Structures are given as C-alpha cells and as structure tokens.
MARRO-360016 format. One record per residue: y negated, z negated, x negated of N, C-alpha, C in turn; residue in three letters. Coordinates in steps of 0.001 Angstrom, whole numbers, padded with zeros to 6 digits, always signed. Atoms other than C-alpha are relative to their C-alpha. Layout:
YZXYZXYZXALA ...
This chain:
+001127-000883-000058+002453-000496-005859+000503+001438+000084MET -000366-001400-000182+002598+003128-004830-001182+000900-000327LEU +001019-001026+000218+000690+006174-005993-000227+000741+001315THR +000250-000771-001217-000784+008551-003438+001196+000887+000339SER -001183-000829-000291+002233+010842-003815+001168-000867+000463SER -001062+000916-000412+004557+007851-003461-000139-000441+001441GLY +000206+000416-001390+002986+006700-000205+000243+001172+000944ILE -000264-001177-000838+003100+010262+001161+001506+000218+000160ARG -001456-000159-000074+006801+010450+000309+000622-001079+000883GLU -000553+001108-000784+007504+007025+001817-000288+000162+001493ALA +000398-000156-001395+005690+007959+005028+000150+001435+000501LEU -000208-001405-000369+006891+011561+005238+000343+000123+001484ALA -000247-000234-001414+006838+012869+008790-000921-000792+000914GLY +000942+000804-000780+004188+010358+009911-001423+000415-000333LEU +001415-000203+000283+000436+010678+010181-000399-001059-001027ASN +000264+000920+001107-000638+009132+006862-001063-001032+000366LEU +001094+000918-000346-003885+007614+008147+000459-001042+001015ARG -000471+000932-001028-002289+006066+011241+001047-000965-000555ASP -001068+000832+000549+000731+004782+009316-000547-001044-000972ALA +000565+000977+000942-001303+003164+006515-000833-001039+000741THR +000776+000953-000798-003607+001582+009093+000926-001023+000658LYS -000959+000903-000645-000622+000125+010975+000624-000956-001016ALA -000579+000863+001034+000910-001189+007730-001003-001048-000475LEU +001034+000957+000411-002384-002818+006720-000199-001068+001085ALA +000161+000955-001106-002745-004435+010159+001133-001013+000041GLU -001166+000889-000007+000726-005936+009762+000165-000774-001308ARG -000033+000743+001253-000008-007252+006261+000941+000567-001039GLY -000914-000623+000958+002340-004852+004479-000775+000644-001139VAL +000893-000566+001015-000416-002932+002658-001205-000919-000127LEU +001142+000866+000254-003169-004969+001050-001194+000876-000352ILE +001158-000850+000267-006508-003147+001337-000929-000612-001042PRO +000984+000522+000951-009347-003453-001183-001098-000746+000761ASP +001064+000808-000604-012483-005518-000540-000861+000791+000973LYS +000785-000858-000883-014137-002543+001171+000805+000495+001196GLU -000845-000413-001105-011218-002015+003554+000773+001279-000234GLY -000785-001204+000312-009793+001066+001817+001456-000407-000178LYS -001415+000344+000045-006023+001193+001998+000574-000004-001414PHE -000440+000052+001400-005653+001816-001745-001013-000811-000793SER +000843+000833+000848-007054-000354-004517-000127+000615-001385GLN +000190-000409+001380-008493+000419-007923+000629-001069-000883SER -000797+000947+000786-006009-001217-010310+000160+000537-001416VAL -000287-000404+001373-005569-001167-014083+001409-000499-000345ARG -001372+000398+000336-001800-001185-014692+000107-000381-001479PRO -000197+000375+001407-000579-002832-017909+000269+001231-000863PRO -000193-001108+000919-000791-000431-020826-000846+001215+000301GLY +000858-001125-000370-003232+001890-019060-001432-000281-000459GLN +001380+000162+000456-006730+002465-020436-000991+000017+001161ALA +000937-000153-001106-008308+003277-017086+000627-000481+001308ALA -000458+000374-001330-008086+002135-013486+000526+001232+000740ASN -000522-001039-000885-006087+004175-010985+000036-000579+001414VAL -000085+000476-001381-006013+003984-007194+001470-000054+000407ARG -001377+000218-000415-002749+002549-005915+000031-000714+001341LEU -000241+000722-001240-001431+001344-002585+000770-001255-000374TYR -000609+001274+000370-000622-002346-003036+000807-000517+001191VAL -000925+000456-001034+002390-003526-001047+000196-001507-000159VAL -000192+001447+000017+002779-007201-000106+001331-000348-000659ALA -001213+000439+000699+005316-009042-002250+001081-000511+000928GLY -000971+000547-000954+006985-010502+000827+000425+001035+001035ASN -000287-001084-000950+007685-007115+002420+001396-000131+000634ILE -001342+000137-000579+011406-007859+002910+000036-001088+001058LEU +000064+001056-000996+010679-011095+004734-000744+000481+001247ALA +000755-000526-001147+008149-009282+006928+000870+000899+000857LEU -000810-000950-000763+010685-006629+007910+001070-000694+000840SER -001026+000705-000753+013169-009246+009126-000590-001068+000905THR +000639+001011-000833+010620-011509+010791+000139-001401-000545GLY -000183+001312+000603+011319-014380+008384-001231-000522-000714ASN +001240+000403+000686+007712-014714+007210-000596-001214+000649GLU 
C-alpha cells in the first residue's frame, strides 16, 4: 500500500492520473468499488481510515509476465 505522497514519488516524472489509470488497467493497482484508484483502508493500529493506493500482491510476477 502506498500513501498519496508515496505514489507521487514512485511515479515521479509521469502524469499521475495517466500512470495510475494504466496501472489499474494492468491489475497492478486495485481500485475501490467506485473505481477510484485509492481505497479507504484502516491500517492495523490506526483509529481511522486513510486513503491508500493498494498494490497487487503479485506485482513481481506481473512485471516478468509470469502471472
């Protein structure tokens, strides 16, 4: 999971909207039920929900085409 600042850092130099859309289309980012690229998540130990970008657990397999 990535915070908004984390996703901006990871995608530095790219158009954020276009890059997150492309990652979601490829199954790398898991959108929420409404199609937003970040999800409202309550991390363990946190009292409130925060919006995070959820990355697929099989991201390494996706990058090598072994999925």
